[in-house]
Biopython code that builds the backbone (N, CA, C, O; Angstrom):
import numpy as np
from Bio.PDB.StructureBuilder import StructureBuilder

atoms = [
    (1, "MET", "N", (5.628, -53.166, -8.874)),
    (1, "MET", "CA", (5.427, -54.587, -8.769)),
    (1, "MET", "C", (5.556, -55.175, -7.411)),
    (1, "MET", "O", (6.508, -54.893, -6.682)),
    (2, "LYS", "N", (4.608, -55.989, -7.066)),
    (2, "LYS", "CA", (4.744, -56.536, -5.677)),
    (2, "LYS", "C", (4.543, -58.075, -5.820)),
    (2, "LYS", "O", (3.554, -58.558, -6.371)),
    (3, "LYS", "N", (5.559, -58.809, -5.278)),
    (3, "LYS", "CA", (5.614, -60.201, -5.357)),
    (3, "LYS", "C", (5.248, -60.828, -4.091)),
    (3, "LYS", "O", (5.861, -60.510, -3.072)),
    (4, "TYR", "N", (4.206, -61.781, -4.052)),
    (4, "TYR", "CA", (3.810, -62.566, -2.894)),
    (4, "TYR", "C", (4.210, -64.050, -3.149)),
    (4, "TYR", "O", (4.841, -64.406, -4.145)),
    (5, "LYS", "N", (3.814, -64.826, -2.224)),
    (5, "LYS", "CA", (4.225, -66.183, -2.312)),
    (5, "LYS", "C", (3.856, -66.848, -3.572)),
    (5, "LYS", "O", (4.680, -67.501, -4.213)),
    (6, "TYR", "N", (2.505, -66.679, -3.977)),
    (6, "TYR", "CA", (1.908, -67.463, -5.221)),
    (6, "TYR", "C", (1.766, -66.578, -6.371)),
    (6, "TYR", "O", (1.858, -67.018, -7.517)),
    (7, "ILE", "N", (1.531, -65.260, -6.097)),
    (7, "ILE", "CA", (1.154, -64.228, -7.170)),
    (7, "ILE", "C", (2.044, -63.107, -7.077)),
    (7, "ILE", "O", (2.710, -62.824, -6.081)),
    (8, "THR", "N", (2.019, -62.378, -8.344)),
    (8, "THR", "CA", (2.676, -61.136, -8.506)),
    (8, "THR", "C", (1.747, -60.132, -9.060)),
    (8, "THR", "O", (1.031, -60.427, -10.017)),
    (9, "ILE", "N", (1.713, -58.948, -8.508)),
    (9, "ILE", "CA", (0.870, -58.028, -9.171)),
    (9, "ILE", "C", (1.655, -56.783, -9.671)),
    (9, "ILE", "O", (2.409, -56.193, -8.897)),
    (10, "SER", "N", (1.489, -56.383, -10.939)),
    (10, "SER", "CA", (2.233, -55.416, -11.524)),
    (10, "SER", "C", (1.453, -54.482, -12.353)),
    (10, "SER", "O", (0.573, -54.933, -13.087)),
    (11, "GLN", "N", (1.698, -53.224, -12.301)),
    (11, "GLN", "CA", (1.170, -52.249, -13.245)),
    (11, "GLN", "C", (1.434, -52.620, -14.709)),
    (11, "GLN", "O", (2.509, -53.082, -15.091)),
    (12, "THR", "N", (0.311, -52.372, -15.553)),
    (12, "THR", "CA", (0.510, -52.740, -16.829)),
    (12, "THR", "C", (1.220, -51.544, -17.494)),
    (12, "THR", "O", (1.422, -50.512, -16.854)),
    (13, "ASP", "N", (1.596, -51.683, -18.771)),
    (13, "ASP", "CA", (2.118, -50.586, -19.587)),
    (13, "ASP", "C", (1.452, -49.342, -19.237)),
    (13, "ASP", "O", (0.236, -49.346, -19.043)),
    (14, "THR", "N", (2.159, -48.249, -19.135)),
    (14, "THR", "CA", (1.710, -46.959, -18.836)),
    (14, "THR", "C", (0.710, -46.414, -19.850)),
    (14, "THR", "O", (0.011, -45.459, -19.510)),
    (15, "ASP", "N", (0.587, -46.926, -21.037)),
    (15, "ASP", "CA", (-0.290, -46.473, -22.046)),
    (15, "ASP", "C", (-1.683, -47.018, -21.630)),
    (15, "ASP", "O", (-2.681, -46.391, -21.985)),
    (16, "GLU", "N", (-1.805, -48.181, -20.880)),
    (16, "GLU", "CA", (-3.016, -48.758, -20.532)),
    (16, "GLU", "C", (-3.571, -48.215, -19.189)),
    (16, "GLU", "O", (-3.154, -48.599, -18.096)),
    (17, "MET", "N", (-4.512, -47.321, -19.356)),
    (17, "MET", "CA", (-4.994, -46.651, -18.087)),
    (17, "MET", "C", (-6.575, -46.833, -18.082)),
    (17, "MET", "O", (-7.131, -46.869, -19.179)),
    (18, "PHE", "N", (-7.241, -46.934, -17.072)),
    (18, "PHE", "CA", (-8.683, -46.979, -16.968)),
    (18, "PHE", "C", (-9.012, -45.570, -16.498)),
    (18, "PHE", "O", (-8.895, -45.275, -15.308)),
    (19, "GLY", "N", (-9.380, -44.785, -17.318)),
    (19, "GLY", "CA", (-9.576, -43.301, -17.005)),
    (19, "GLY", "C", (-8.155, -42.709, -16.642)),
    (19, "GLY", "O", (-7.193, -42.832, -17.401)),
    (20, "LYS", "N", (-8.099, -42.086, -15.478)),
    (20, "LYS", "CA", (-6.712, -41.699, -15.105)),
    (20, "LYS", "C", (-6.024, -42.478, -14.064)),
    (20, "LYS", "O", (-5.116, -42.007, -13.379)),
    (21, "HIS", "N", (-6.495, -43.743, -13.952)),
    (21, "HIS", "CA", (-6.027, -44.775, -12.944)),
    (21, "HIS", "C", (-5.313, -45.786, -13.623)),
    (21, "HIS", "O", (-5.749, -46.189, -14.701)),
    (22, "PRO", "N", (-4.195, -46.289, -13.106)),
    (22, "PRO", "CA", (-3.425, -47.267, -13.896)),
    (22, "PRO", "C", (-4.144, -48.668, -13.641)),
    (22, "PRO", "O", (-4.927, -48.804, -12.702)),
    (23, "VAL", "N", (-3.878, -49.571, -14.410)),
    (23, "VAL", "CA", (-4.358, -50.903, -14.315)),
    (23, "VAL", "C", (-3.368, -51.845, -13.817)),
    (23, "VAL", "O", (-2.195, -51.698, -14.160)),
    (24, "TYR", "N", (-3.705, -52.790, -13.051)),
    (24, "TYR", "CA", (-2.643, -53.808, -12.612)),
    (24, "TYR", "C", (-2.975, -55.277, -12.938)),
    (24, "TYR", "O", (-4.121, -55.703, -12.801)),
    (25, "THR", "N", (-2.089, -55.947, -13.315)),
    (25, "THR", "CA", (-2.289, -57.261, -13.735)),
    (25, "THR", "C", (-1.832, -58.282, -12.652)),
    (25, "THR", "O", (-0.806, -58.139, -11.988)),
    (26, "ILE", "N", (-2.641, -59.256, -12.550)),
    (26, "ILE", "CA", (-2.218, -60.353, -11.449)),
    (26, "ILE", "C", (-1.774, -61.704, -12.224)),
    (26, "ILE", "O", (-2.476, -62.291, -13.047)),
    (27, "PHE", "N", (-0.565, -62.059, -11.836)),
    (27, "PHE", "CA", (-0.017, -63.204, -12.496)),
    (27, "PHE", "C", (0.290, -64.299, -11.411)),
    (27, "PHE", "O", (0.508, -64.004, -10.236)),
    (28, "ASN", "N", (0.289, -65.575, -11.888)),
    (28, "ASN", "CA", (0.812, -66.592, -10.869)),
    (28, "ASN", "C", (2.348, -66.636, -11.022)),
    (28, "ASN", "O", (2.894, -66.327, -12.081)),
    (29, "ASN", "N", (2.971, -67.004, -10.003)),
    (29, "ASN", "CA", (4.552, -67.037, -10.014)),
    (29, "ASN", "C", (5.055, -68.182, -10.685)),
    (29, "ASN", "O", (6.182, -68.110, -11.176)),
    (30, "ARG", "N", (4.345, -69.304, -10.788)),
    (30, "ARG", "CA", (4.850, -70.518, -11.396)),
    (30, "ARG", "C", (4.962, -70.437, -12.855)),
    (30, "ARG", "O", (6.055, -70.641, -13.382)),
    (31, "GLY", "N", (3.831, -70.133, -13.613)),
    (31, "GLY", "CA", (3.915, -70.156, -14.968)),
    (31, "GLY", "C", (3.798, -68.687, -15.544)),
    (31, "GLY", "O", (3.849, -68.511, -16.762)),
    (32, "HIS", "N", (3.655, -67.733, -14.743)),
    (32, "HIS", "CA", (3.372, -66.289, -15.108)),
    (32, "HIS", "C", (2.066, -66.197, -15.952)),
    (32, "HIS", "O", (2.004, -65.317, -16.810)),
    (33, "ASP", "N", (1.098, -66.984, -15.782)),
    (33, "ASP", "CA", (-0.153, -66.825, -16.387)),
    (33, "ASP", "C", (-0.915, -65.701, -15.910)),
    (33, "ASP", "O", (-0.924, -65.436, -14.708)),
    (34, "VAL", "N", (-1.570, -65.001, -16.768)),
    (34, "VAL", "CA", (-2.373, -64.039, -16.107)),
    (34, "VAL", "C", (-3.677, -64.427, -15.456)),
    (34, "VAL", "O", (-4.482, -65.078, -16.123)),
    (35, "LEU", "N", (-3.946, -64.103, -14.271)),
    (35, "LEU", "CA", (-5.152, -64.621, -13.514)),
    (35, "LEU", "C", (-6.136, -63.508, -13.462)),
    (35, "LEU", "O", (-7.315, -63.800, -13.263)),
    (36, "GLY", "N", (-5.795, -62.291, -13.614)),
    (36, "GLY", "CA", (-6.916, -61.257, -13.546)),
    (36, "GLY", "C", (-6.358, -59.914, -13.547)),
    (36, "GLY", "O", (-5.182, -59.764, -13.877)),
    (37, "SER", "N", (-7.140, -58.838, -13.184)),
    (37, "SER", "CA", (-6.627, -57.576, -13.189)),
    (37, "SER", "C", (-7.331, -56.710, -12.027)),
    (37, "SER", "O", (-8.386, -57.057, -11.495)),
    (38, "LEU", "N", (-6.720, -55.709, -11.745)),
    (38, "LEU", "CA", (-7.288, -54.648, -10.846)),
    (38, "LEU", "C", (-7.473, -53.311, -11.575)),
    (38, "LEU", "O", (-6.503, -52.669, -11.980)),
    (39, "THR", "N", (-8.725, -52.912, -11.729)),
    (39, "THR", "CA", (-9.184, -51.758, -12.317)),
    (39, "THR", "C", (-9.800, -50.732, -11.527)),
    (39, "THR", "O", (-10.348, -51.147, -10.505)),
    (40, "TYR", "N", (-9.845, -49.593, -11.723)),
    (40, "TYR", "CA", (-10.685, -48.549, -11.005)),
    (40, "TYR", "C", (-12.072, -48.428, -11.506)),
    (40, "TYR", "O", (-12.308, -48.160, -12.684)),
    (41, "TYR", "N", (-12.963, -48.618, -10.645)),
    (41, "TYR", "CA", (-14.367, -48.783, -10.854)),
    (41, "TYR", "C", (-15.085, -47.470, -10.489)),
    (41, "TYR", "O", (-15.503, -47.358, -9.336)),
    (42, "GLN", "N", (-15.267, -46.450, -11.382)),
    (42, "GLN", "CA", (-15.746, -45.069, -11.181)),
    (42, "GLN", "C", (-16.958, -45.043, -10.361)),
    (42, "GLN", "O", (-16.969, -44.252, -9.417)),
    (43, "PRO", "N", (-18.049, -45.831, -10.585)),
    (43, "PRO", "CA", (-19.191, -45.738, -9.805)),
    (43, "PRO", "C", (-19.044, -45.953, -8.438)),
    (43, "PRO", "O", (-19.837, -45.410, -7.669)),
    (44, "TRP", "N", (-17.965, -46.811, -7.931)),
    (44, "TRP", "CA", (-17.807, -47.108, -6.552)),
    (44, "TRP", "C", (-16.607, -46.252, -5.980)),
    (44, "TRP", "O", (-16.419, -46.140, -4.769)),
    (45, "LYS", "N", (-15.828, -45.668, -6.916)),
    (45, "LYS", "CA", (-14.668, -44.820, -6.628)),
    (45, "LYS", "C", (-13.672, -45.664, -5.863)),
    (45, "LYS", "O", (-13.233, -45.263, -4.785)),
    (46, "GLN", "N", (-13.280, -46.890, -6.420)),
    (46, "GLN", "CA", (-12.310, -47.652, -5.711)),
    (46, "GLN", "C", (-11.902, -48.711, -6.731)),
    (46, "GLN", "O", (-12.640, -48.894, -7.699)),
    (47, "TYR", "N", (-10.810, -49.405, -6.593)),
    (47, "TYR", "CA", (-10.355, -50.426, -7.356)),
    (47, "TYR", "C", (-11.202, -51.686, -7.120)),
    (47, "TYR", "O", (-11.702, -51.929, -6.022)),
    (48, "VAL", "N", (-11.342, -52.463, -8.176)),
    (48, "VAL", "CA", (-12.014, -53.824, -8.113)),
    (48, "VAL", "C", (-11.232, -54.809, -8.787)),
    (48, "VAL", "O", (-10.387, -54.483, -9.621)),
    (49, "ALA", "N", (-11.483, -56.106, -8.446)),
    (49, "ALA", "CA", (-10.735, -57.308, -9.026)),
    (49, "ALA", "C", (-11.712, -57.875, -10.079)),
    (49, "ALA", "O", (-12.931, -57.918, -9.911)),
    (50, "SER", "N", (-11.044, -58.315, -11.210)),
    (50, "SER", "CA", (-11.814, -59.101, -12.217)),
    (50, "SER", "C", (-10.888, -60.274, -12.507)),
    (50, "SER", "O", (-9.684, -60.082, -12.673)),
    (51, "PHE", "N", (-11.408, -61.432, -12.568)),
    (51, "PHE", "CA", (-10.467, -62.541, -12.665)),
    (51, "PHE", "C", (-10.862, -63.325, -13.992)),
    (51, "PHE", "O", (-12.008, -63.338, -14.440)),
    (52, "THR", "N", (-9.887, -63.909, -14.507)),
    (52, "THR", "CA", (-9.955, -64.897, -15.697)),
    (52, "THR", "C", (-10.992, -66.049, -15.346)),
    (52, "THR", "O", (-11.283, -66.246, -14.166)),
    (53, "ALA", "N", (-11.482, -66.715, -16.234)),
    (53, "ALA", "CA", (-12.520, -67.713, -16.034)),
    (53, "ALA", "C", (-11.859, -68.998, -15.318)),
    (53, "ALA", "O", (-12.505, -69.711, -14.550)),
    (54, "ARG", "N", (-10.640, -69.200, -15.613)),
    (54, "ARG", "CA", (-9.992, -70.382, -15.163)),
    (54, "ARG", "C", (-9.174, -70.137, -13.774)),
    (54, "ARG", "O", (-8.636, -71.100, -13.228)),
    (55, "ALA", "N", (-9.100, -68.952, -13.268)),
    (55, "ALA", "CA", (-8.391, -68.533, -12.064)),
    (55, "ALA", "C", (-8.962, -69.193, -10.937)),
    (55, "ALA", "O", (-10.185, -69.257, -10.807)),
    (56, "VAL", "N", (-8.115, -69.724, -10.057)),
    (56, "VAL", "CA", (-8.488, -70.128, -8.839)),
    (56, "VAL", "C", (-7.676, -69.737, -7.703)),
    (56, "VAL", "O", (-6.450, -69.821, -7.776)),
    (57, "PHE", "N", (-8.330, -69.264, -6.530)),
    (57, "PHE", "CA", (-7.462, -68.634, -5.464)),
    (57, "PHE", "C", (-7.852, -69.415, -4.186)),
    (57, "PHE", "O", (-8.972, -69.888, -3.991)),
    (58, "ASN", "N", (-6.802, -69.497, -3.337)),
    (58, "ASN", "CA", (-7.007, -69.757, -1.942)),
    (58, "ASN", "C", (-7.106, -68.599, -1.031)),
    (58, "ASN", "O", (-7.005, -67.456, -1.478)),
    (59, "ASN", "N", (-7.293, -68.825, 0.184)),
    (59, "ASN", "CA", (-7.497, -67.624, 1.089)),
    (59, "ASN", "C", (-6.244, -66.869, 1.187)),
    (59, "ASN", "O", (-6.403, -65.662, 1.369)),
    (60, "SER", "N", (-5.074, -67.277, 1.113)),
    (60, "SER", "CA", (-3.851, -66.726, 1.211)),
    (60, "SER", "C", (-3.595, -65.714, -0.042)),
    (60, "SER", "O", (-3.107, -64.592, 0.093)),
    (61, "CYS", "N", (-4.002, -66.286, -1.281)),
    (61, "CYS", "CA", (-3.987, -65.319, -2.486)),
    (61, "CYS", "C", (-4.983, -64.271, -2.424)),
    (61, "CYS", "O", (-4.709, -63.173, -2.908)),
    (62, "LEU", "N", (-6.065, -64.475, -1.906)),
    (62, "LEU", "CA", (-7.200, -63.414, -1.799)),
    (62, "LEU", "C", (-6.643, -62.417, -0.796)),
    (62, "LEU", "O", (-6.811, -61.223, -1.044)),
    (63, "LEU", "N", (-6.018, -62.763, 0.276)),
    (63, "LEU", "CA", (-5.532, -61.804, 1.217)),
    (63, "LEU", "C", (-4.423, -60.928, 0.680)),
    (63, "LEU", "O", (-4.290, -59.754, 1.027)),
    (64, "ASP", "N", (-3.548, -61.611, -0.272)),
    (64, "ASP", "CA", (-2.596, -60.890, -0.909)),
    (64, "ASP", "C", (-3.067, -59.730, -1.840)),
    (64, "ASP", "O", (-2.560, -58.610, -1.894)),
    (65, "ILE", "N", (-4.164, -60.211, -2.592)),
    (65, "ILE", "CA", (-4.925, -59.229, -3.435)),
    (65, "ILE", "C", (-5.381, -58.089, -2.697)),
    (65, "ILE", "O", (-5.175, -56.945, -3.102)),
    (66, "LEU", "N", (-6.081, -58.384, -1.471)),
    (66, "LEU", "CA", (-6.561, -57.486, -0.626)),
    (66, "LEU", "C", (-5.521, -56.425, -0.064)),
    (66, "LEU", "O", (-5.746, -55.216, -0.005)),
    (67, "ASP", "N", (-4.353, -57.049, 0.339)),
    (67, "ASP", "CA", (-3.288, -56.265, 0.803)),
    (67, "ASP", "C", (-2.806, -55.306, -0.200)),
    (67, "ASP", "O", (-2.498, -54.154, 0.105)),
    (68, "PHE", "N", (-2.735, -55.786, -1.426)),
    (68, "PHE", "CA", (-2.227, -54.940, -2.561)),
    (68, "PHE", "C", (-3.322, -53.710, -2.646)),
    (68, "PHE", "O", (-2.965, -52.534, -2.591)),
    (69, "MET", "N", (-4.601, -54.088, -2.777)),
    (69, "MET", "CA", (-5.593, -53.155, -3.073)),
    (69, "MET", "C", (-5.672, -52.079, -2.012)),
    (69, "MET", "O", (-5.921, -50.926, -2.362)),
    (70, "GLU", "N", (-5.464, -52.399, -0.655)),
    (70, "GLU", "CA", (-5.406, -51.440, 0.401)),
    (70, "GLU", "C", (-4.170, -50.630, 0.768)),
    (70, "GLU", "O", (-4.200, -49.580, 1.409)),
    (71, "ASN", "N", (-3.024, -51.258, 0.270)),
    (71, "ASN", "CA", (-1.785, -50.583, 0.532)),
    (71, "ASN", "C", (-0.884, -50.117, -0.566)),
    (71, "ASN", "O", (0.108, -49.419, -0.359)),
    (72, "GLU", "N", (-1.311, -50.579, -1.868)),
    (72, "GLU", "CA", (-0.408, -50.232, -2.876)),
    (72, "GLU", "C", (-1.005, -49.315, -3.979)),
    (72, "GLU", "O", (-0.307, -48.495, -4.577)),
    (73, "VAL", "N", (-2.361, -49.497, -4.225)),
    (73, "VAL", "CA", (-2.884, -48.676, -5.218)),
    (73, "VAL", "C", (-3.386, -47.336, -4.627)),
    (73, "VAL", "O", (-3.784, -47.224, -3.468)),
    (74, "GLN", "N", (-3.332, -46.353, -5.512)),
    (74, "GLN", "CA", (-3.912, -45.121, -5.106)),
    (74, "GLN", "C", (-5.304, -44.912, -5.790)),
    (74, "GLN", "O", (-5.417, -44.872, -7.015)),
    (75, "GLY", "N", (-6.393, -44.776, -4.897)),
    (75, "GLY", "CA", (-7.696, -44.636, -5.549)),
    (75, "GLY", "C", (-8.007, -43.348, -5.742)),
    (75, "GLY", "O", (-9.072, -43.043, -6.279)),
]
sb = StructureBuilder()
sb.init_structure("model")
sb.init_model(0)
sb.init_chain("A")
sb.init_seg("    ")
for serial, (resi, resn, name, xyz) in enumerate(atoms, 1):
    if name == "N":
        sb.init_residue(resn, " ", resi, " ")
    sb.init_atom(name, np.array(xyz, "f"), 0.0, 1.0, " ", f" {name:<3s}", serial, name[0])
structure = sb.get_structure()
């Protein structure tokens, strides 16, 4: 789990895997609402972000997601 100023990203239950790669969920810190997920996209051989329809991000949140994808997940 990695907590940033506005969001937290944590690995989902170990039973939920996308192939052999873990799935990560993005929550907001205020209401703990699910904002999206990070899953491994096999055709690109890297993690990608998918967001819920009502999720809104500023540049700080997007940079935090990018930081997590570059430094925390193993592709």
